[in-house]
N, C-alpha and C positions, 0 to 999 in steps of 0.2 A: 790905730792903723793910719798910715800917711795918706794924703790925697792921691798920691801916685798909686798906692796900693788899692784905694777905693776905685780909681779909674780902671785899673787892671781887672779888678773883680767885675766891674760893670761890663767890660769888654767880653768877659767870659760868659756872663749871664745873658746878654742881649742876643747873641747867636742862638743860645738854647731856647730863649723865648720865641725867637723867630721860627725856629724849627718846630716848636710845639704849635705855634699859630698856623704855620703852613700845613702841618700834618692834620690839624683839626679841620682846616678849610678843605683839605682833600677828602677826609672821611665824611664831612657833611654832605657831600654829593651823593653818598650812598645811604643816607639815613632819611627817615620820614620827615616831612615838613608840613607846615600849615597849608601850603599850597595844594597838597594832596587832597585836602578836604574843604577847600575854599567855597565850593558850591553846595556843600552839604545842607545848609539851612533851607534851601529851596528844592533840593533834589532827593532828600533822604527817603521819601516815600517810594519813588521810582527805584532807587537802589535796593531798598529792602524787598520790594516785590520781585525785582530781577534776581536777587540772591535766593529767595525761596524757590523761584522757577528753576534756577540752575541746580539747586540742591535736589529737587525732585528728579531731574535728569541725571545728576551725578551719582545718586544712591545706587541704582543697579549697576552702573559702570564701575564704581569703586569696588563693590562686592565681586563683580565678575573678573576684574583685572587682578584682584587679590588672589582669587582662586586660580586664575590662569597662570599666575607667576609661580605657584607652588607654595606661597606663603600663607594662603588662607584668606577668607573673606574679612576677618577681623583686621588683618594687616592693611588690606585695601581701604577699609573704612577709617581706620586710624590715620592713614596717610592723607586721605582727603580732608580730614578735620585739621590735623596739625600743619601739614605742608600747605594746605590751602589758605589757612589763616596767616601763617608767617610770610608766605610769598605775597599775599594780598597786602600786607602792611609794608614790607620792605622792598618788594619788587619795583621794577621801573615802568610797569604798564598800569594804566587805570582800568583795564578791562580783562586782563589775564586771569584765568581761573586755573589753578594748579592742583595736581593730585596724581594718582596712579594712571598710567596710560598703557595702551596695548603694546606700543614699542618697548616700553620699559619692562613689561611683563615678559615679552619675548626674550629679552636679554637676560632676565633673572632665572628663567627656567633651568638652563644647564648649571648655573651657579648654585641654586638651591638643591638641585639633584645631586651635585657632587660634594658640596660643603655644608649643606643644611641651611635652615632659615636664619640661624644666628649670623652666618657669614653675610647674608644679604643685608642684615641690619648694620653690620660693621662697614660693609661697602657703601651703604647710604651715607654714613658719616664721613668716610674718607673722600667719597665723591663730592660731598657737600663742601669740604675744605678746598678741593681742587676747583670746583665751579666758582666759589668765592674768590679764589686766587685769580681765575680768569677775569672776573669782573674788576678786581682791584688793579690788575696790570693792564687793563684796557684791551683785552682780547675779544670783547663783545662784538666789535665790528669785523674782526678777522673771521669769526665763525660764519658770518653771513656770506663769505666769499665762496662757499661750497656751491658748485654749479647746479642749476635747476634740474637737469636730467638725473643727476646723482640723487637729489632729494626725492624726486618723483619715483625713481627706481627703487630706493629702499622703502619708500612708503608702500608701493605695490608689493614688495617682498614681505614687509611686515603684515600687510593685510592677508596675504596668502598663508603666512605662518599662523596668524590668529585663527583663521578659518580651519586650518588643518589641526590646530590644537583642540578645537571643539569637537572633532569627530569622536574621540573616546567618550567625552561627556554626553554627547547626543545619543550614543549607542549604549551607554551604561557600562563601558568596558574599562577595566582597571588593570589588566594583565600585561600592558605594553611595557617594554624594558629599554628600548633604544633611546639614545640621547638625541637622535634626529627626529624632529617633529613630523616630517613627511613619512619616515619609516613607521613611526608610531601610528599614524593615521591608517596606513596600509595594514599594519598588524591588527588594528581594531576591527577592520572589515573581516579579517580572518577569524576573529573571536565572536562574530555576530551570532546571537542565539535569540530564541523567542523571549528571553528575559529582557532584551534590549528594546522591545516594542514600546513599553510605557515611556521610557526616556526619549525614544525617537518621536513619539506622538507629542510629548511635552515640548520638545525643541521646535518641532514643525509648527505646532499651534502658536507658540510664542512668536515665531518669525512672522506667521500670517497675521496675527493680531497687530503687531507693530506696523507692518506695511499697510494694513487696512486703516488703522487709526491715523497714520500719517497722510493717507489719501483723503480721509474725511476732513482732518484739520491738522495742519503742520505744527501748530502751537501746542497741541496736546502732549503731555508727558507719556508718549506711547509706550516706552520701555517699562516704566513703572506700572502703568495700567495693565499691560500684558502680563507682567510678572505677578501682580496682585490677583488677576483673574485666574491665571493658571494655578497658582498656589492654592487659592480657595477651592477650585474644582478638585485638585489632587487631595486636599484635606477632606473634603466632603465625600469623595469616592473611597477614601481609605487606601489609596494605592501606595505601596511601599517602594520608594525611590530614594536615591541619594540626595541629601539636602545640604544646605550651607552648614548646619550644625550650630553648636552653642556660640553665641556672641555675648561677650561681657557687656553689662549695662553701665559700664564706666570706662574711662580711659585708663590704660595701663600706667603704672607708676614709671616715671622716667628713670632710666638706668644706663650706665655706660657699658657698652659691650667690650669684648676683648680687643684691645688695641695694642697688644704687645708687638715689638719689632718684627718677630717672626710671622705673626698673623698679618700685619700690614704688608710685609714683603710678599707673602703668599697671595694676598687678595688685591695687590695694587693694580695689576693688569686689568682685573675685572672692574675695579673702581674707576680706573682711567676710561674704560669703555663706557661705563655708566655716566661719568662726568661729561664726556664728549656728547653722548646722546642727549643728556639733560640740557646742555647748552644749545645744541642744534634745534631740538624740538621746541624748547621754550622760546627761543628767538623767532623761530618760524611761526609759532602760534601767535606770538605778540604782533608779528608783522601782518598776519592775516586779520587780527582784530583791528589793528591800525587802519587797514584798508577799508574796513566797514564803517569807520567813523571819521569825523573831521576834527577830533579832539587832539590834544597834545600827543605827539608820537612817543613811542616807547624809548626810554633811555637804556640802551642795550647793556652797558656795563653795570648799571644799578640793577637791571633785571637779573643778570647773572649772580650778582651779590645776593639778592633776595632769594633766588632759587637755591644757592648754596646753603644759606641759613635754613631754608625750608627742608632741605635734605638732612641736614644735621639734626634739626628738631624731630623730623620723622623717625630717624634712626634711634634717637634717644628714647622715643616712646614705643619702639618695637615695630615701626612701620617700614614700608618699602621705599626705595628711591622714587622721587617724584619729578615731574616736569610740568611745564605749561601744557594745557590740554586744548587742542584746536577746537574740537566739537563743543566743549563746555564754554570756552571763551566766546565762540560764535553765538551760542545760545544766550550768553550773558548780554552781548551787544544787542541782539534782536529783542531781548526782553526789556530793553530800555535803560540799561545801566549807564550811569554817567560818571561813576568814580569807583575806586577800589573798595568802597563800602559794600558793594554787592558781592564781591569775592569773599570778603570777611563774613558777611551774612550767610553765604552758602555753607561755610564751615560751621558756623554756630547752629544752623538748622540741622546739619548732619549729626552734630554732637547731641542735640536734643532728641533726634530719632534714636541714636545709640542709647541714650539714657532711659528712654521711655518705651521703646518698641523693639528691644533686642530679641525678645522671645518670638515675635512675629517674623523678624528677619531670619531667624534661625531655621524656619520651616520652608524657606524658598528652595525649590528643587534646583540642583546643579544643572540639570538639562535645560531649565528655563534660562539660567544665566548663559549657558552655551548658546542658546538661541539669540540672546541679546548680542553676544559677541560676534556671531555669524553675520547679523545685520550690520554691526559696526564695521566688520571687515569689508563687507560689500560696499558700504558707503565710503570707505577710504579710497577706493579705486574710482577715479573720475574718468569715464570713457572719453570725454572731450579732451582732457589733458593728454591722455595716451595717444589719441588721434593727432593732436597737435605735435607731439614729439615725433611721431612716425612720419609726419609731413615735413619735419625739419631735416637737417643734414644727416648723412649716413653716420657721422661720428656721434651725434646726439642719440641716434637710435641704438648704436652699439653700446654706448655708456649706459643708457637706460636699461637695456635688456640684461647686460652683464651684472649691473648693480643689483637688479631684482633677483637674478639667479644666484648671485653670491650671498645675498641675504638669506635665502632659503638653504643653500648648501653649506654655508659656513656660519657666520654671525654678522650682526649689523655693522660692527666696527671694521671687520675685514671687508665687508661690502663697500662701506664708505671709502676706505683706503683704496680699494680697486677702482672705484668710480672716479675719485679725485685724481689718481695717477693717470687713468685713461684720459680724463678731461685735460690734464696738463699736457699729455703727449699730443692730443688732438689740437690743442691751442698752439703748441710749438710748431706742429706741422703746418697749420694755417698761416702763422706768422712767417715761417720760413718760405712758404710758397709766395707770399706777398712781398718778399724781400728779394732783391737781386740787382743786377747791373743792366741797364738798357742803353744801347748805343744811340747817340744823337748825331745829327748832321752838324758839321762845323758851322757856326753862325757866319753872317756876312762879315768878310774880312777887309772891306775896302779901306778901313782906317789903319790897317796894319801892313798892307802890301804895297810894293812899288811897281809890280808888273803882273801881267797875266801868267807869266811863267812861274813867278813866286807864288801866286795864288794857287796854281795847280800843285806846286810842290808841297805847300802846307796841307792841302786837302789830302794828299796822298800819304803824308807821314804823320799826321796828327789824328788821333781818335779820341772822341769825347764820350764818356760814359756817365749817365746819371745813376747814382746809387740811391735806391729807395728802401724803405722799411727799416729793419733792425739788423745790424751786423753782430749777431750773437752766436753762441755755440751751435744753435739749431740751423743756422743759415750760413755759417762760415765756409763750409765746404762748397756750397753753391756759388758763393762769390769767387772762391779760389779757382774753381773749374772754369767759370765764365771768363775771368780776366787773364788767366795764364794761357788760355787758348789763342789769344791775340799774338800774331807773329809778324804781320806785314806792315808795321808802323814803327816810328822811332820815338814818338812821345804819346803817352796816354794821359789825358786830363780826366780826373775823377771829380765829378760835381757832387759834393757831400752835403749840400744844403738840405736835402730831403731825408737825410738819415735821422732816425728817431733815437737810436741807441747803439752804442758800441761797447761790448764787454771785452774781457781779457782774451777770450778765444777769437773774437772778431778782430781785435787789434793784432793778435799773433798771426792770423790768416792774412791780414793786409801786409804785415812785415814779410811773410813768405812770398806774397804776390810781387811786392816791390823788388825783393832780392832775386826772384826767379826771372822777372822781366829785365832787371839790370844785367843779369848774366847773358841775356839775348841782346844787349845794347839798346834796351828800350827804357826811356826815362818816364817815371810816374810823377805827375804834378797834381797836387790837391787844390780844390777850390771850395771855399765855404766851410772849412773846419772851424769849430769853436775852439777857444783857448783850452778848454777842458780836454777835448779830444786830441788836440795837438800834443798836450803833455802825455796823454795816454799812449799815443802812437810812438812818440819819441822814446818813451820808456820801454817800448817793445822793439826798439831798433829800427824804426822807420826813419830814413834820412830826410828830414824836413828842412834842415839848414846845412849849407856847405860853407866852404871858405869864402867863396865869392858869389854865391847864388842862394836862392831860397826856393823851396819846392811846395810852399803852401801860400795861397793867395786868397784875398777876400772876394775878388771879382773875376769873372771869366775873361775879361779883356786883359787883365794883368797876367793871368795864367797863359793865355795865348801868346802874349808878348814874350814871355820867358820860353815857351815852347819854340817860338820862331828862332830864338837865339841858338837853341840846341840843334835845330835843323840847318840853319844857314851858315853858322860860323865855320864848320868844317870845310865848307865849299869855298871859303874866301882865302 
């Protein structure tokens, strides 16, 4: 082959090598590194202890959320083991602990009821792919733009749903048929009989024990101790109640669920809802954990990538969709965790419990898990936060209340959509109210006039308006109404230096203003337009340049000089 041919081949290979190199550099940002474990030689004891502590707290929650979702306690435990380990290794936070959560359980209930447990497994994998894609495409920071009242609103809504879901368990009622959680809770009260007394006592005792233990010492694993004590008493008394049931003493074998095009199409809406929830809750949880430490902050896009992998792994092992868990992550930090080793340890400990104590876990009364979730729901609602929101603007209060109500009445994703749309509307209203035209007095004209008569003439026929804020679709009509109402002058000078933004609607409105005023023989002169905005206005038909004059100036003095020409020339 000739030298020219060799050179041509090299030219083709080098770009390919560059592409591979850049792709690898891009992917490396989402993969584990030595930096993740750089402090391990001196902190491993603290991380192991923190991991054990979190596992003790996570065990009853994993079982309870699995039952609450309709997938069963085994699915909850498998999710905590698999998703917790994968997210711990690949996630973007050093302190995040992932697994099943109350919010995810709420979303899964109608899905499992209508499509079965296998559908939830499929949704976990599809959602995992979607969350990974969010991370790879840099949407991690976009998710954090959801307004605070929306987040708090659906948090309160989720807490209420979790509490309502436990009413049938606490009463030992299984005959409810409605898809709506609130309706099921009311129906449960109608099915109340004397047979519900043991379950009611178990749930109440569990709640009381947890609250008492927390008052004695907050670091105690109150939920686990309460469940253990109640389970022991029920076993000794020989009371017949509904229990968790058989738990395998091994992890299920990984398998691929039905991912046929028709199934994916049917479940895609649910998977998208789960993916959005997983992204929101995981990043919110990581943000809370970051606020409790001075360590390296979470990398949001890597966190989404890790959560996506965790959901795929959970689905392959028959688990439920997972997210970062705020309560467990907070416990992890308070227990002294310094790296992601604690989250991985928590999963290993849960796996050991599954392998060695499955028969004991199977005897836990469902009513006791219901009690744990009722306490969890109670703790999700922070009165101080609610009071703060109600002391804020009326818009924030409306967003908060409607988001919470929509969460209960519809579902989480609809609630978030309603909340975000309302927040956008409120923001647009606020921005439009802060935007407008303010008339100003004509400045000292001694450098421009030749007599007192001319001075008075200019003041009578020139109006100066300062334009503030953003001239966009939400405020365009406001500008239009203010400026076209002016009729008693011959020149209007618009001071545009304070304008923050002009969109197409705003430019079109300005064009209408200029044309309407021109029809009344009023000339509009602009001061302080940037070149970018001059091009935009010109494209919308605003006459900034004529044959022998210009209607856009950098300084107010120049604008007044040109206005003077318009007023005095006809009189000469």
